[in-house]
N, C-alpha and C positions, 0 to 999 in steps of 0.2 A: 268289513261290514260295520264294525263299531265306529270307525272313522267316518264312514259315509253317514251313519245316523247322527253323529256329533255335528257334522257339517250341516245336515238338514235342520237340526234343532237350532243351530246358530243363525241360519238364514231366516228362520221363523222368529227367533228371539229378538233380532235387531229391529225389524219393523214393528214388532209388538212393543218393544221398549220405547221407540220413538212415538208411537201412538199414545202410550200411557203418559209420556212427557207432555206432548202437545195438548191432548184432550183432558188430561188430569192435572199436570203440573202448572200449565199456564193459567187455567182458571183459578187455581190456588194462589198464584202470584197476584192476579187481579184482585181476588178477595182480600188479600192481606195489604195491598198497597193502594188500591183505588181510594181517593179522597178528594172531594171537591168542597170548596167553601160554600156554605149555605147562602151567604151574602157576598158574592164574588168581589174581590179587590180588582178594580179596573184602573189602569193608568193611561191618561191621555198622551198622545204623541202627535207630531206633525208628519203627515204623509211623505213629505220631502226629506225627512230625517236621513242624512247621509249614512248613518249607522245601519239602516235597514238594507237588506239585500236588494240589489238592483232590480231583480225580477219582481219583488214585492212593490217597490216604488212605481215601477212601470204598470203593474196591475192596477194600483190605485189611481194613477194618472189616467189610464185608459178608461177606467170606470167613470171618472168625473167627466172626461171629454165626451163620452158617449151618452151619459145620462143628463148632464146639465142642459143640453139643448131640448130635452124632452120635458123640462119643467122641474127637475130635481135640483136641490141645492145641498151643498156640503154642510154637514153639521159638526162632526167630531171624528177623530181617530182614537181608537182604544186598544190597548194591549189586554188580552184576556188572561185569566189565571193560567199559569203554566201547568200543563198536564204532567210534565216531568221536567227534570233539569235541562233536558236537551230538546224539548219540543215547545214551540211558541205559536200561539194563535193570535192574530191581530186583525182588526177590521176598521173600516170607515163607514160611517152612517150618513145616508142621504135621505131627504124627504121631498116628496112632491106634494106641497100643501094644497094646491088647487085640486088635485085628484085624491088627496088623503091616502097616499101610498107611501110606504117606507121601503128603503133599499139598503143593502149592505154589500160591500165588496170585502171578501174575507181571504186571508192567506194563512196557511199553516206551513211552518218550516221547521226543520230539525238541525241540530248541530252535531257534527262528527269531525274529529281531528281539528278542532278549532275553526271549522268552516261551516257556515249556515247553508243548508240545501233546501230549496223550495219543494214541498211535498204536494201541495195542491192549492189552487186559487179558484175562486168562483164568485158569482154574483147571486144574491137572493133578494126577492121582493116579498113583502108581507103586507097584507091588507086585512084589517079587522072590521067586521060589521057590527051594528048595534045589537044584533041577535046573539053575539058572542062567537059566531063562526069566524075563523081565521083561515085565510088562504095564503099559503107559502109556495113560491115557485123559485127553483134554483137550478143551476147547471153544474153542481158539484159531481165529480166522478166518484167520490167516496160514498159509502153506504151508511145509513143511519144506525147508530148504536141502540136506539130505543124505538119502540113502536110509536105510531102517531098518537097524539093526545086526543081526548074527546073534543069534538067541535073544531078540530084542526085538520085541514086538508093540505097534505104535503105533496107537491109535484116535483119530480126530478127529471130534467132533460139534459143529460150530460153532453149530447151532441149539439145542442144549441149554444155555441160559444159566444155569439155576438150578443152583448148586453141589451142592445136596442130590440133585436128580434125576440129575445127572452121576455122583455117587457111587453111586447105585443102579445106573446103567448099568455102572459099573466093576465092582461086585460081581457082576452077572450075567455079565459077561465072564469074571471069575475062576472062576465056577462052571462055565463051559464047559471049563476047562482040565483038570480032574480030575488035578491034579498033586500033588506031595508038599507038605510043610509050607512055610509062608512064612518068609522071612528078613527081619527088620527091620534093614536094613544100618546105619542110624544108630547103633543100640545094639550090635549084634553084631559089626560090622566096625570101627566108628569110636569105640566107647565113649562115644557121646553127643556127640561133637565135630561139631556141625552145619557148621562152616566146612570141615572136612576132608571131610565127607560130600558137600557141594555141589561142592567143588573136584574131588573124584574123579569125580563125575558129568560135569562139564564137560570134564575131561581125557579121560575115556573116549569122550565124543562125538567129540572131535577125533581120537583114536586110531582109532576106527571109520571116520571120514571119510577118514583117511589110508589105511586098508586098502582102501577103495573107490576110491582114486586121486584124491580131491578135494583133499587137503592133503598136505604133507610136513613132517617135523620138521627144523628147521634144524640145521646141524652142531654148534652149541653146545647143542642140546637145550633151548633156552629158549623157542622160539616155533614155532608152526605157520603155514606160508604156503600160499597157494593154488598148486596145480599148474596147468598150462595147461588140462588137462582140467577141473579143478575150476572155474577161472575162467570157462570157456566155459559149462559146464552150470549153474553157479549164476546166471549172468547170463541165459542164454537161457530158462531155465525161469520167469523172472520177466517175460518179454516176451511180447507178442502173437505168435502165438495160444497159445503153450505154457501161459501162466498161466491163461488162460480154460479150456482143455481140462483142465488139472490140477484146477481148481476143480470143474468139472462131474463129473469122475471121483470126486473126494473126496466131494462131496455125494451122488452116487448110491450110493456104497459105504456112507456113513453112514446114509442112509435105509434101505437094504436091511438093514443090521445092526441098526438100531433095531427094525425090523419083526420080524426073527428073534428078538430078545430080548423081544418082547412089548410094546414101547412104541409109542404113537401117533406117526405120522410127520408129522402136520399141525400 
């Protein structure tokens, strides 16, 4: 009987210990280690750089090949601040000046055993209106770490892999707005300085996350760190069952929106 009871407690203790580790230990790790520059350091690069993983170079080439016939022009390639020693995020910026739309092709990859492995690649379109409303449309399969900012409408369509079709979706979303004229921030606010344009966007994302209680600006104003609330939510939403439920909700919303816009959902 004693042995049976001991085994029963063991079967209960193991999953309990794992739950405590994942739902308690991982948020603590994020709380202690999460740190982003308030004014991110961005490093330009050439998309054809042979040191980049082949899949990343192909992603950038495909994006340019698909978007340039639509009126977009290449502006710059930038390496974003590393989230960790083994994770790199890079992007290229394109703009359609006639339509006042901006676009980015983004790749995130990680390093293991001296080899870089692509984690995700996607395309994102962004349009700002004079009213301050911003519409972002992307096909990333990843989920957002932060809630949408005020006056920002984020749409995710992970099944729309073709960049041209995604731009058509973006344009139909813009037609729904019935808002005032567009603002091409790259030129009108930053005088064509693409580094300042991207840096301001990254900074604003962290400022908005701080307003929602996920981050806080350090006393020296140099970095954003995770709050206890932010560490808990950023971790828990990536764990079972929250992640699976968030994906189901995102996919259902995307399918419904595509149908409303007149696109096939299969």
